[in-house]
C-alpha positions, 0 to 999 in steps of 0.5 A, a space after each residue: 798132820 793128816 790134813 797135810 798128808 791128804 793135800 800131798 796125796 791129792 796133789 801127787 794124784 792131780 800131778 799123776 793125772 795131769 801127766 796121764 792125760 798128756 800122755 793120752 793126748 800125745 798117743 791120740 795125736 800120733 795115732 791120727 798122724 800115722 792114720 792120715 799118712 798111712 804109716 806102717 812100722 818098720 821091721 824090728 831087729 830080734 832082741 833078747 832085751 827089747 827095752 834097755 837093749 843091752 844086748 844090742 849095745 854089747 854086740 855093738 861094743 864087742 864088734 867094734 873091739 874086734 874090728 867087725 862092727 861095719 860087718 855086723 851092720 851089713 849082716 843085720 841089714 842083709 837079714 832085715 832089709 834096708 830099714 829096721 828098728 832097734 830099741 835101747 833105753 826106751 828109745 827106738 833107733 831107725 837103722 837104714 841104708 835106703 838113700 830115699 830116706 836118708 835124703 829126706 832125713 838130711 835134706 827134704 825134712 832137714 828141719 825135722 832132725 838134728 844132732 841131739 842132746 846125747 851126741 852133743 854130750 858125748 862129743 862136747 868134752 873135745 868138740 865143745 859147741 863146734 859145727 859138728 855138734 850144734 843145731 839151728 841158729 848156732 850151727 848156722 852162724 858157724 857154718 856162715 863163718 866157715 864157708 868163706 874159708 873154703 873158697 876155690 882161691 884157697 883150696 887150689 893153692 898148693 904152696 902149703 901142700 907142696 912143702 909138706 909132700 916134699 917132706 913126706 917124700 924125703 922121710 920115706 927115702 930116709 926110711 929106706 922106702 920101707 914105711 907104714 904110709 897111714 902113719 906118715 899120712 896122719 902126720 903130714 896132713 896135721 902139718 899141712 892143715 894146722 899150717 893153713 888153719 893156724 898159719 904155723 905147722 905142728 911140725 910132726 914131719 920134721 926131724 926135730 919135732 918138738 915134744 909138744 907137737 908129739 904130745 898134741 898128736 897123741 892127745 888128739 888121738 886118744 880124745 877122739 877114741 874116747 868120744 866115739 866110745 862115749 857115743 857108743 855107750 849112749 845113755 850109759 856114758 856115765 860109766 865112762 870115767 877116763 882121766 886120761 881122756 879128760 886130760 887129752 881134751 885139755 891138751 888139745 884145747 891148750 894147744 889150740 888156745 895158743 893160736 887163738 890168742 895169736 889170732 885175736 892179737 892180730 885182729 886187734 892189731 888190724 883194727 888199730 891200723 888207720 883205714 889208709 894203712 890197711 889199704 896199703 898193706 892189703 894192696 902191697 902183695 898177696 899175704 899168707 892165708 891163715 884160716 884162724 885169722 879170717 874166723 877172728 875177723 867175724 868173732 872175738 869169742 876165744 871159745 868159739 874160735 877154739 871149738 871151731 878150729 878143733 873141729 875143722 882141724 880133726 875133721 880135715 886130718 882124719 878124712 883126708 889121711 884116711 882117704 890116702 891111706 885106703 887109696 895106697 892100701 888098695 894100690 899096694 894090692 892091685 899092681 894093675 891099677 897102680 900101673 894104670 894110675 901112674 900112666 894117667 898121672 905122668 900123662 898130665 903131670 907138670 912142674 909145679 903141679 897144677 889144679 888144672 893138671 889134676 882135673 885132667 887126671 880122670 883115672 885118678 878121680 876114678 880111683 879116689 871115688 872107688 875108695 870113697 865108695 868102699 871105704 867112706 870116711 864117715 861109715 855111719 851117722 845119725 840124726 835125732 828127730 826134734 818133732 814127731 814127723 813122717 818119713 816117706 819110706 821105711 815102713 812095712 815089710 818091703 820098706 816102702 810104705 811111710 814111716 812114723 818117727 816119734 820126737 827123740 827117736 834116732 835115725 842111724 844111717 850107714 853109707 858103708 852099707 849103702 856104698 856096697 849094695 849091688 843094685 847101685 854099683 854092680 854085682 862086683 860090688 865088693 871089688 876095687 874097680 875104679 873103672 866103674 866110674 866111667 859110666 856112674 852118675 850116682 845120686 844120693 846112693 853115693 854119700 862120702 861127705 854127707 848131703 843136704 845143708 850139713 854137706 862137709 864144707 871142706 869136701 873140695 879141700 880134702 879131695 884137692 889135697 888127697 889128689 895132689 898127694 897121690 899124684 906127687 907120690 906116683 910121680 916120685 915112686 915107680 912101684 909099691 910092694 905090699 908087706 902086709 898079707 892080711 885084709 883090711 881091719 876097720 878102726 872106727 873113731 870119729 872116721 874110718 881108718 885102717 887098724 893095721 895101717 898101710 905097710 909097704 915098700 916104695 920104689 923110687 923113680 929112676 
C-alpha cells in the first residue's frame, strides 16, 4: 500500500515537473520573441478584478442593457488610447480601433488568427458550422460554395426586390403612412432574401401571413439575442440556461430544413435527367435563380446546407434592414438631406429602375456611406490568435511599438469607434454629412463590411438591395416627418440596429 502511494506521488511529481518545464520553455520562447521584435506591452485598462475580470464583464452587460455599450467603448478608448488590454478569466483581450492593427489581423496576418472556440460555442446552437463561425479548410470550402451565388448577374437582378418593395409601399399606404419603418424593413428584407435563397418568400408582408412565418421571424430574433448574450458572457456561458433560446434555434432550423429537403429533391431530379434533356431545359429560357438550389449542386449534406442558409439569411436580413433603418432615421431628422437626395433620385430615376440608374445616383451613394460610417452593421468584432505572433503596432504608451500576442489571446476591434475618429473623417465627425464623401477615399479606417479574405461575400448584394429600396421609397414619397423626438438607442445583437425603431409619417408623392 505504501509503495503504491509512493509510486502515485512520484508520478504526480514527475507530471508536475513536466508541465513546469514546458511552461518555462514557453515563457523563454516568448521572452526571446518579444526581445527580437522589440515588443512593448499595450496600455492596460484599470480593473478592480485583474484576474477574472468580473468588473469588466458586468460593466459590459450593464452598458448593453442600458443601450450604452458602444459609448462605453468610446469612453475607454478616449481614456486609454487606440489600443489597450483587458484581462478576463486569465485571458488577455486586446481592444483596438487602430486601422493598421486591424489590417494586420484581418489581412496581412490572416493565418495567425481565427474565430476561436469560444465564439463557435456561443453561436453554434443557432449558426452551427456556418461560414461565420468556422476556420481553415471548413471555412474555405464554405466560402467557395457561397461566393458564386453573389455574382453580378444575380445581385443586379431587381425582379425579386421590386415585388417586395411594391408590397412595402402598399403596406405603408394601408397604415395611413404612419409607421415604424425599421419593423417593416426587417419583414420586407426577410421576405425578399428568403425568396432569393429558398425560392419561396416567408410572406411577412402579406395581409395573410401564416402563423409559421411569424413564428419563424420571432424565433430568429430571439435566437440571435441569446447568441450575443452567450458571447458577452464568455467563460460564464454555462450560466445561460434559457429553454426558449434552444426552442427558438430548433424552430429556425426546422423552417430551413424544409427548404433544404426541397433543394436536395431538386438535385436528385436533375441528376436523374439525361444530359440532352438537361441541355434543352437550360437552353429553354432563363430559370428563376435559387441560392439554395445552387448550393445543393455542390453538396448533399443537409446539415451543411442548413447551417449555410441560416448564416446567410440572418446576416443578409440584419445588415440590410439595419442599414435601411438608420438611413431613414437620419433622413427623418434632416429634411435638407431628404430634399437633396430626392432630387438626385428623381434626376436619374427610370421605369423600371435599373442598376445603371442606381449607379448614377452619386448622392445616394454618399448617404449610404455616411450611414455606414456612423452606424456600421458590425460595430464590434474579434479574432483569436491561433499561435504566438507579433503585430507591428499596438504596443507602448503611444501604441506605435510592436505588440506580442500570445496564443488564445483575443483581438477585439471596434469599427464604430474607428469610424468616429476625427483625424480620418473631420472635426465634425459626429455630424451626419453625406457631402464629406465627395472627396473621401478611405482605406482600412472605413470598414463597414469587414476586410481581408473574410470580407462579407454579400456586400454588393446588401448595398444594391438597400440602394434600390431607398430610391424606390424616395420616388414614391415626397416627404418624411419624424415622430420620435429622442436620439437613437443602440440595439446590439449580431449586428447594430435601433432599439427605438424609425417612427415616422411619410408623405405620398403627388
